[in-house]
PDB file as gemmi writes it, atoms N, CA and C in Angstrom:
CRYST1    1.000    1.000    1.000  90.00  90.00  90.00 P 1                      
ATOM      1  N   MET A   1      43.936   7.838   3.150  1.00  0.00           N  
ATOM      2  CA  MET A   1      42.859   7.313   2.357  1.00  0.00           C  
ATOM      3  C   MET A   1      41.554   7.907   2.864  1.00  0.00           C  
ATOM      4  N   ILE A   2      40.672   8.291   1.927  1.00  0.00           N  
ATOM      5  CA  ILE A   2      39.363   8.831   2.261  1.00  0.00           C  
ATOM      6  C   ILE A   2      38.337   7.718   2.074  1.00  0.00           C  
ATOM      7  N   VAL A   3      37.547   7.491   3.108  1.00  0.00           N  
ATOM      8  CA  VAL A   3      36.492   6.487   3.032  1.00  0.00           C  
ATOM      9  C   VAL A   3      35.158   7.217   3.077  1.00  0.00           C  
ATOM     10  N   MET A   4      34.327   6.933   2.107  1.00  0.00           N  
ATOM     11  CA  MET A   4      33.030   7.586   2.041  1.00  0.00           C  
ATOM     12  C   MET A   4      31.942   6.524   1.950  1.00  0.00           C  
ATOM     13  N   SER A   5      30.809   6.814   2.535  1.00  0.00           N  
ATOM     14  CA  SER A   5      29.656   5.949   2.300  1.00  0.00           C  
ATOM     15  C   SER A   5      28.748   6.691   1.330  1.00  0.00           C  
ATOM     16  N   THR A   6      28.023   5.941   0.554  1.00  0.00           N  
ATOM     17  CA  THR A   6      27.187   6.539  -0.474  1.00  0.00           C  
ATOM     18  C   THR A   6      25.735   6.196  -0.223  1.00  0.00           C  
ATOM     19  N   TYR A   7      24.874   7.169  -0.397  1.00  0.00           N  
ATOM     20  CA  TYR A   7      23.437   6.963  -0.313  1.00  0.00           C  
ATOM     21  C   TYR A   7      22.820   7.586  -1.555  1.00  0.00           C  
ATOM     22  N   MET A   8      21.932   6.855  -2.172  1.00  0.00           N  
ATOM     23  CA  MET A   8      21.249   7.385  -3.338  1.00  0.00           C  
ATOM     24  C   MET A   8      19.777   7.034  -3.241  1.00  0.00           C  
ATOM     25  N   SER A   9      18.935   7.973  -3.569  1.00  0.00           N  
ATOM     26  CA  SER A   9      17.503   7.736  -3.591  1.00  0.00           C  
ATOM     27  C   SER A   9      16.962   8.296  -4.897  1.00  0.00           C  
ATOM     28  N   ALA A  10      16.103   7.536  -5.551  1.00  0.00           N  
ATOM     29  CA  ALA A  10      15.505   8.006  -6.796  1.00  0.00           C  
ATOM     30  C   ALA A  10      14.067   7.527  -6.860  1.00  0.00           C  
ATOM     31  N   SER A  11      13.239   8.348  -7.427  1.00  0.00           N  
ATOM     32  CA  SER A  11      11.846   7.972  -7.638  1.00  0.00           C  
ATOM     33  C   SER A  11      11.589   8.033  -9.138  1.00  0.00           C  
ATOM     34  N   VAL A  12      11.232   6.883  -9.706  1.00  0.00           N  
ATOM     35  CA  VAL A  12      11.008   6.803 -11.146  1.00  0.00           C  
ATOM     36  C   VAL A  12       9.640   6.198 -11.383  1.00  0.00           C  
ATOM     37  N   SER A  13       8.851   6.861 -12.179  1.00  0.00           N  
ATOM     38  CA  SER A  13       7.565   6.310 -12.567  1.00  0.00           C  
ATOM     39  C   SER A  13       7.714   5.714 -13.961  1.00  0.00           C  
ATOM     40  N   ALA A  14       7.467   4.423 -14.057  1.00  0.00           N  
ATOM     41  CA  ALA A  14       7.596   3.734 -15.344  1.00  0.00           C  
ATOM     42  C   ALA A  14       6.301   2.996 -15.652  1.00  0.00           C  
ATOM     43  N   PRO A  15       5.265   3.744 -16.031  1.00  0.00           N  
ATOM     44  CA  PRO A  15       3.969   3.101 -16.258  1.00  0.00           C  
ATOM     45  C   PRO A  15       3.994   2.080 -17.394  1.00  0.00           C  
ATOM     46  N   GLU A  16       4.989   2.158 -18.248  1.00  0.00           N  
ATOM     47  CA  GLU A  16       5.084   1.217 -19.356  1.00  0.00           C  
ATOM     48  C   GLU A  16       5.789  -0.080 -18.935  1.00  0.00           C  
ATOM     49  N   GLY A  17       6.292  -0.142 -17.711  1.00  0.00           N  
ATOM     50  CA  GLY A  17       6.913  -1.365 -17.209  1.00  0.00           C  
ATOM     51  C   GLY A  17       8.433  -1.307 -17.182  1.00  0.00           C  
ATOM     52  N   ILE A  18       9.018  -2.493 -17.118  1.00  0.00           N  
ATOM     53  CA  ILE A  18      10.470  -2.601 -17.085  1.00  0.00           C  
ATOM     54  C   ILE A  18      10.926  -3.584 -18.154  1.00  0.00           C  
ATOM     55  N   GLU A  19      12.184  -3.486 -18.501  1.00  0.00           N  
ATOM     56  CA  GLU A  19      12.827  -4.411 -19.437  1.00  0.00           C  
ATOM     57  C   GLU A  19      14.113  -4.872 -18.761  1.00  0.00           C  
ATOM     58  N   VAL A  20      14.307  -6.175 -18.676  1.00  0.00           N  
ATOM     59  CA  VAL A  20      15.472  -6.724 -17.993  1.00  0.00           C  
ATOM     60  C   VAL A  20      16.341  -7.462 -19.010  1.00  0.00           C  
ATOM     61  N   ASN A  21      17.616  -7.130 -19.030  1.00  0.00           N  
ATOM     62  CA  ASN A  21      18.552  -7.750 -19.979  1.00  0.00           C  
ATOM     63  C   ASN A  21      19.832  -8.178 -19.291  1.00  0.00           C  
ATOM     64  N   TYR A  22      20.347  -9.309 -19.711  1.00  0.00           N  
ATOM     65  CA  TYR A  22      21.655  -9.812 -19.270  1.00  0.00           C  
ATOM     66  C   TYR A  22      22.695  -9.343 -20.273  1.00  0.00           C  
ATOM     67  N   HIS A  23      23.855  -8.958 -19.767  1.00  0.00           N  
ATOM     68  CA  HIS A  23      24.959  -8.694 -20.684  1.00  0.00           C  
ATOM     69  C   HIS A  23      26.191  -9.456 -20.182  1.00  0.00           C  
ATOM     70  N   PRO A  24      26.799 -10.249 -21.064  1.00  0.00           N  
ATOM     71  CA  PRO A  24      27.984 -11.015 -20.674  1.00  0.00           C  
ATOM     72  C   PRO A  24      29.201 -10.095 -20.508  1.00  0.00           C  
ATOM     73  N   GLU A  25      30.228 -10.635 -19.897  1.00  0.00           N  
ATOM     74  CA  GLU A  25      31.482  -9.882 -19.781  1.00  0.00           C  
ATOM     75  C   GLU A  25      31.952  -9.501 -21.176  1.00  0.00           C  
ATOM     76  N   ARG A  26      32.487  -8.289 -21.296  1.00  0.00           N  
ATOM     77  CA  ARG A  26      32.954  -7.832 -22.608  1.00  0.00           C  
ATOM     78  C   ARG A  26      34.118  -6.866 -22.423  1.00  0.00           C  
ATOM     79  N   PRO A  27      34.952  -6.732 -23.453  1.00  0.00           N  
ATOM     80  CA  PRO A  27      36.052  -5.773 -23.346  1.00  0.00           C  
ATOM     81  C   PRO A  27      35.518  -4.347 -23.291  1.00  0.00           C  
ATOM     82  N   MET A  28      36.232  -3.499 -22.577  1.00  0.00           N  
ATOM     83  CA  MET A  28      35.850  -2.085 -22.531  1.00  0.00           C  
ATOM     84  C   MET A  28      36.048  -1.483 -23.916  1.00  0.00           C  
ATOM     85  N   SER A  29      35.242  -0.482 -24.238  1.00  0.00           N  
ATOM     86  CA  SER A  29      35.386   0.155 -25.545  1.00  0.00           C  
ATOM     87  C   SER A  29      36.631   1.039 -25.599  1.00  0.00           C  
ATOM     88  N   PHE A  30      37.204   1.334 -24.448  1.00  0.00           N  
ATOM     89  CA  PHE A  30      38.461   2.071 -24.394  1.00  0.00           C  
ATOM     90  C   PHE A  30      39.281   1.504 -23.248  1.00  0.00           C  
ATOM     91  N   GLY A  31      40.577   1.523 -23.365  1.00  0.00           N  
ATOM     92  CA  GLY A  31      41.434   0.977 -22.320  1.00  0.00           C  
ATOM     93  C   GLY A  31      41.579  -0.529 -22.453  1.00  0.00           C  
ATOM     94  N   ASP A  32      42.236  -1.107 -21.450  1.00  0.00           N  
ATOM     95  CA  ASP A  32      42.535  -2.538 -21.487  1.00  0.00           C  
ATOM     96  C   ASP A  32      41.716  -3.357 -20.508  1.00  0.00           C  
ATOM     97  N   GLY A  33      40.634  -2.847 -20.014  1.00  0.00           N  
ATOM     98  CA  GLY A  33      39.842  -3.559 -19.021  1.00  0.00           C  
ATOM     99  C   GLY A  33      38.675  -4.307 -19.633  1.00  0.00           C  
ATOM    100  N   VAL A  34      37.890  -4.895 -18.749  1.00  0.00           N  
ATOM    101  CA  VAL A  34      36.670  -5.579 -19.166  1.00  0.00           C  
ATOM    102  C   VAL A  34      35.503  -5.040 -18.354  1.00  0.00           C  
ATOM    103  N   VAL A  35      34.345  -5.066 -18.961  1.00  0.00           N  
ATOM    104  CA  VAL A  35      33.103  -4.738 -18.260  1.00  0.00           C  
ATOM    105  C   VAL A  35      32.557  -6.072 -17.769  1.00  0.00           C  
ATOM    106  N   PRO A  36      32.406  -6.249 -16.453  1.00  0.00           N  
ATOM    107  CA  PRO A  36      31.930  -7.540 -15.951  1.00  0.00           C  
ATOM    108  C   PRO A  36      30.501  -7.840 -16.397  1.00  0.00           C  
ATOM    109  N   ALA A  37      30.156  -9.107 -16.411  1.00  0.00           N  
ATOM    110  CA  ALA A  37      28.795  -9.524 -16.736  1.00  0.00           C  
ATOM    111  C   ALA A  37      27.832  -8.885 -15.742  1.00  0.00           C  
ATOM    112  N   GLY A  38      26.616  -8.630 -16.185  1.00  0.00           N  
ATOM    113  CA  GLY A  38      25.652  -8.014 -15.287  1.00  0.00           C  
ATOM    114  C   GLY A  38      24.244  -8.084 -15.828  1.00  0.00           C  
ATOM    115  N   VAL A  39      23.349  -7.443 -15.111  1.00  0.00           N  
ATOM    116  CA  VAL A  39      21.933  -7.392 -15.463  1.00  0.00           C  
ATOM    117  C   VAL A  39      21.510  -5.927 -15.449  1.00  0.00           C  
ATOM    118  N   ASP A  40      20.878  -5.495 -16.527  1.00  0.00           N  
ATOM    119  CA  ASP A  40      20.358  -4.133 -16.609  1.00  0.00           C  
ATOM    120  C   ASP A  40      18.839  -4.164 -16.515  1.00  0.00           C  
ATOM    121  N   VAL A  41      18.290  -3.331 -15.640  1.00  0.00           N  
ATOM    122  CA  VAL A  41      16.846  -3.171 -15.512  1.00  0.00           C  
ATOM    123  C   VAL A  41      16.543  -1.767 -16.023  1.00  0.00           C  
ATOM    124  N   ARG A  42      15.866  -1.687 -17.149  1.00  0.00           N  
ATOM    125  CA  ARG A  42      15.518  -0.392 -17.747  1.00  0.00           C  
ATOM    126  C   ARG A  42      14.050  -0.092 -17.478  1.00  0.00           C  
ATOM    127  N   PHE A  43      13.782   1.133 -17.075  1.00  0.00           N  
ATOM    128  CA  PHE A  43      12.430   1.579 -16.801  1.00  0.00           C  
ATOM    129  C   PHE A  43      11.868   2.162 -18.094  1.00  0.00           C  
ATOM    130  N   THR A  44      11.020   1.393 -18.750  1.00  0.00           N  
ATOM    131  CA  THR A  44      10.509   1.719 -20.077  1.00  0.00           C  
ATOM    132  C   THR A  44       9.854   3.091 -20.089  1.00  0.00           C  
ATOM    133  N   GLY A  45      10.152   3.846 -21.124  1.00  0.00           N  
ATOM    134  CA  GLY A  45       9.581   5.176 -21.263  1.00  0.00           C  
ATOM    135  C   GLY A  45      10.364   6.242 -20.517  1.00  0.00           C  
ATOM    136  N   THR A  46      11.477   5.867 -19.891  1.00  0.00           N  
ATOM    137  CA  THR A  46      12.323   6.824 -19.178  1.00  0.00           C  
ATOM    138  C   THR A  46      13.769   6.611 -19.617  1.00  0.00           C  
ATOM    139  N   THR A  47      14.659   7.435 -19.121  1.00  0.00           N  
ATOM    140  CA  THR A  47      16.088   7.226 -19.364  1.00  0.00           C  
ATOM    141  C   THR A  47      16.737   6.554 -18.163  1.00  0.00           C  
ATOM    142  N   ALA A  48      15.947   6.141 -17.193  1.00  0.00           N  
ATOM    143  CA  ALA A  48      16.462   5.556 -15.956  1.00  0.00           C  
ATOM    144  C   ALA A  48      16.702   4.057 -16.117  1.00  0.00           C  
ATOM    145  N   TYR A  49      17.769   3.593 -15.511  1.00  0.00           N  
ATOM    146  CA  TYR A  49      18.036   2.159 -15.481  1.00  0.00           C  
ATOM    147  C   TYR A  49      18.843   1.817 -14.237  1.00  0.00           C  
ATOM    148  N   LEU A  50      18.824   0.546 -13.889  1.00  0.00           N  
ATOM    149  CA  LEU A  50      19.567   0.012 -12.759  1.00  0.00           C  
ATOM    150  C   LEU A  50      20.466  -1.083 -13.301  1.00  0.00           C  
ATOM    151  N   SER A  51      21.737  -0.996 -13.021  1.00  0.00           N  
ATOM    152  CA  SER A  51      22.672  -2.008 -13.486  1.00  0.00           C  
ATOM    153  C   SER A  51      23.151  -2.806 -12.272  1.00  0.00           C  
ATOM    154  N   LEU A  52      22.954  -4.115 -12.318  1.00  0.00           N  
ATOM    155  CA  LEU A  52      23.308  -4.982 -11.199  1.00  0.00           C  
ATOM    156  C   LEU A  52      24.452  -5.914 -11.574  1.00  0.00           C  
ATOM    157  N   SER A  53      25.361  -6.127 -10.634  1.00  0.00           N  
ATOM    158  CA  SER A  53      26.359  -7.178 -10.824  1.00  0.00           C  
ATOM    159  C   SER A  53      25.632  -8.517 -10.754  1.00  0.00           C  
ATOM    160  N   ILE A  54      26.257  -9.558 -11.237  1.00  0.00           N  
ATOM    161  CA  ILE A  54      25.640 -10.883 -11.162  1.00  0.00           C  
ATOM    162  C   ILE A  54      25.395 -11.258  -9.703  1.00  0.00           C  
ATOM    163  N   GLU A  55      26.328 -10.926  -8.823  1.00  0.00           N  
ATOM    164  CA  GLU A  55      26.160 -11.244  -7.403  1.00  0.00           C  
ATOM    165  C   GLU A  55      24.951 -10.519  -6.812  1.00  0.00           C  
ATOM    166  N   ASP A  56      24.788  -9.237  -7.157  1.00  0.00           N  
ATOM    167  CA  ASP A  56      23.631  -8.485  -6.662  1.00  0.00           C  
ATOM    168  C   ASP A  56      22.330  -9.013  -7.258  1.00  0.00           C  
ATOM    169  N   ALA A  57      22.355  -9.398  -8.530  1.00  0.00           N  
ATOM    170  CA  ALA A  57      21.154  -9.963  -9.165  1.00  0.00           C  
ATOM    171  C   ALA A  57      20.760 -11.268  -8.472  1.00  0.00           C  
ATOM    172  N   ARG A  58      21.747 -12.096  -8.128  1.00  0.00           N  
ATOM    173  CA  ARG A  58      21.453 -13.343  -7.407  1.00  0.00           C  
ATOM    174  C   ARG A  58      20.859 -13.048  -6.027  1.00  0.00           C  
ATOM    175  N   ALA A  59      21.439 -12.073  -5.317  1.00  0.00           N  
ATOM    176  CA  ALA A  59      20.935 -11.716  -3.987  1.00  0.00           C  
ATOM    177  C   ALA A  59      19.498 -11.206  -4.085  1.00  0.00           C  
ATOM    178  N   LEU A  60      19.212 -10.391  -5.092  1.00  0.00           N  
ATOM    179  CA  LEU A  60      17.852  -9.891  -5.289  1.00  0.00           C  
ATOM    180  C   LEU A  60      16.893 -11.037  -5.591  1.00  0.00           C  
ATOM    181  N   ALA A  61      17.314 -11.951  -6.462  1.00  0.00           N  
ATOM    182  CA  ALA A  61      16.470 -13.097  -6.822  1.00  0.00           C  
ATOM    183  C   ALA A  61      16.162 -13.962  -5.603  1.00  0.00           C  
ATOM    184  N   GLU A  62      17.115 -14.088  -4.691  1.00  0.00           N  
ATOM    185  CA  GLU A  62      16.901 -14.884  -3.476  1.00  0.00           C  
ATOM    186  C   GLU A  62      15.923 -14.205  -2.527  1.00  0.00           C  
ATOM    187  N   GLN A  63      15.930 -12.875  -2.486  1.00  0.00           N  
ATOM    188  CA  GLN A  63      15.099 -12.146  -1.536  1.00  0.00           C  
ATOM    189  C   GLN A  63      13.703 -11.834  -2.055  1.00  0.00           C  
ATOM    190  N   LEU A  64      13.510 -11.790  -3.354  1.00  0.00           N  
ATOM    191  CA  LEU A  64      12.208 -11.423  -3.910  1.00  0.00           C  
ATOM    192  C   LEU A  64      11.059 -12.341  -3.493  1.00  0.00           C  
ATOM    193  N   PRO A  65      11.223 -13.664  -3.455  1.00  0.00           N  
ATOM    194  CA  PRO A  65      10.086 -14.489  -3.031  1.00  0.00           C  
ATOM    195  C   PRO A  65       9.567 -14.123  -1.643  1.00  0.00           C  
ATOM    196  N   GLN A  66      10.448 -13.861  -0.696  1.00  0.00           N  
ATOM    197  CA  GLN A  66      10.035 -13.476   0.659  1.00  0.00           C  
ATOM    198  C   GLN A  66       9.332 -12.122   0.639  1.00  0.00           C  
ATOM    199  N   ILE A  67       9.858 -11.183  -0.105  1.00  0.00           N  
ATOM    200  CA  ILE A  67       9.247  -9.858  -0.203  1.00  0.00           C  
ATOM    201  C   ILE A  67       7.843  -9.971  -0.791  1.00  0.00           C  
ATOM    202  N   LEU A  68       7.692 -10.780  -1.838  1.00  0.00           N  
ATOM    203  CA  LEU A  68       6.377 -10.944  -2.468  1.00  0.00           C  
ATOM    204  C   LEU A  68       5.398 -11.644  -1.541  1.00  0.00           C  
ATOM    205  N   MET A  69       5.866 -12.602  -0.746  1.00  0.00           N  
ATOM    206  CA  MET A  69       4.987 -13.250   0.230  1.00  0.00           C  
ATOM    207  C   MET A  69       4.517 -12.256   1.282  1.00  0.00           C  
ATOM    208  N   LEU A  70       5.417 -11.371   1.737  1.00  0.00           N  
ATOM    209  CA  LEU A  70       5.026 -10.338   2.707  1.00  0.00           C  
ATOM    210  C   LEU A  70       3.973  -9.409   2.106  1.00  0.00           C  
ATOM    211  N   HIS A  71       4.168  -9.036   0.866  1.00  0.00           N  
ATOM    212  CA  HIS A  71       3.188  -8.179   0.193  1.00  0.00           C  
ATOM    213  C   HIS A  71       1.846  -8.880   0.086  1.00  0.00           C  
ATOM    214  N   ASP A  72       1.838 -10.128  -0.358  1.00  0.00           N  
ATOM    215  CA  ASP A  72       0.584 -10.872  -0.502  1.00  0.00           C  
ATOM    216  C   ASP A  72      -0.135 -11.002   0.837  1.00  0.00           C  
ATOM    217  N   ALA A  73       0.619 -11.235   1.911  1.00  0.00           N  
ATOM    218  CA  ALA A  73       0.009 -11.339   3.243  1.00  0.00           C  
ATOM    219  C   ALA A  73      -0.603 -10.003   3.650  1.00  0.00           C  
ATOM    220  N   ALA A  74       0.086  -8.916   3.398  1.00  0.00           N  
ATOM    221  CA  ALA A  74      -0.439  -7.594   3.731  1.00  0.00           C  
ATOM    222  C   ALA A  74      -1.704  -7.295   2.931  1.00  0.00           C  
ATOM    223  N   GLU A  75      -1.729  -7.688   1.671  1.00  0.00           N  
ATOM    224  CA  GLU A  75      -2.918  -7.487   0.838  1.00  0.00           C  
ATOM    225  C   GLU A  75      -4.102  -8.291   1.372  1.00  0.00           C  
ATOM    226  N   ARG A  76      -3.845  -9.533   1.803  1.00  0.00           N  
ATOM    227  CA  ARG A  76      -4.922 -10.365   2.362  1.00  0.00           C  
ATOM    228  C   ARG A  76      -5.488  -9.744   3.622  1.00  0.00           C  
ATOM    229  N   VAL A  77      -4.619  -9.273   4.510  1.00  0.00           N  
ATOM    230  CA  VAL A  77      -5.073  -8.644   5.762  1.00  0.00           C  
ATOM    231  C   VAL A  77      -5.901  -7.407   5.449  1.00  0.00           C  
ATOM    232  N   ALA A  78      -5.448  -6.586   4.490  1.00  0.00           N  
ATOM    233  CA  ALA A  78      -6.190  -5.378   4.134  1.00  0.00           C  
ATOM    234  C   ALA A  78      -7.551  -5.737   3.566  1.00  0.00           C  
ATOM    235  N   ALA A  79      -7.622  -6.784   2.734  1.00  0.00           N  
ATOM    236  CA  ALA A  79      -8.901  -7.215   2.145  1.00  0.00           C  
ATOM    237  C   ALA A  79      -9.845  -7.744   3.236  1.00  0.00           C  
ATOM    238  N   GLU A  80      -9.312  -8.493   4.195  1.00  0.00           N  
ATOM    239  CA  GLU A  80     -10.137  -9.021   5.286  1.00  0.00           C  
ATOM    240  C   GLU A  80     -10.675  -7.887   6.150  1.00  0.00           C  
ATOM    241  N   LYS A  81      -9.853  -6.867   6.412  1.00  0.00           N  
ATOM    242  CA  LYS A  81     -10.300  -5.726   7.212  1.00  0.00           C  
ATOM    243  C   LYS A  81     -11.383  -4.943   6.477  1.00  0.00           C  
ATOM    244  N   ALA A  82     -11.259  -4.858   5.158  1.00  0.00           N  
ATOM    245  CA  ALA A  82     -12.240  -4.118   4.373  1.00  0.00           C  
ATOM    246  C   ALA A  82     -13.595  -4.811   4.383  1.00  0.00           C  
ATOM    247  N   VAL A  83     -13.592  -6.150   4.457  1.00  0.00           N  
ATOM    248  CA  VAL A  83     -14.840  -6.924   4.477  1.00  0.00           C  
ATOM    249  C   VAL A  83     -15.497  -6.853   5.856  1.00  0.00           C  
ATOM    250  N   ALA A  84     -14.694  -6.828   6.892  1.00  0.00           N  
ATOM    251  CA  ALA A  84     -15.214  -6.864   8.268  1.00  0.00           C  
ATOM    252  C   ALA A  84     -15.860  -5.588   8.719  1.00  0.00           C  
TER     253      ALA A  84                                                      
END                                                                             
């Protein structure tokens, strides 16, 4: 068995914003499988998108408040330094 780790990096500029959509589980358009439920994040004005499993979407939702608090704190410190 071959075991590989994967790394991917992408830089996408989406000045028009993002569009987030849920898609429920559905049958595959070919074969006998199903496409699991998930969340698609599309970068408006580009062909780029991010598809998340429900588990990954939940993990992201749990971590975003902390990330945003860190950002807000960094912005406050930068503003205070600029005034001083």
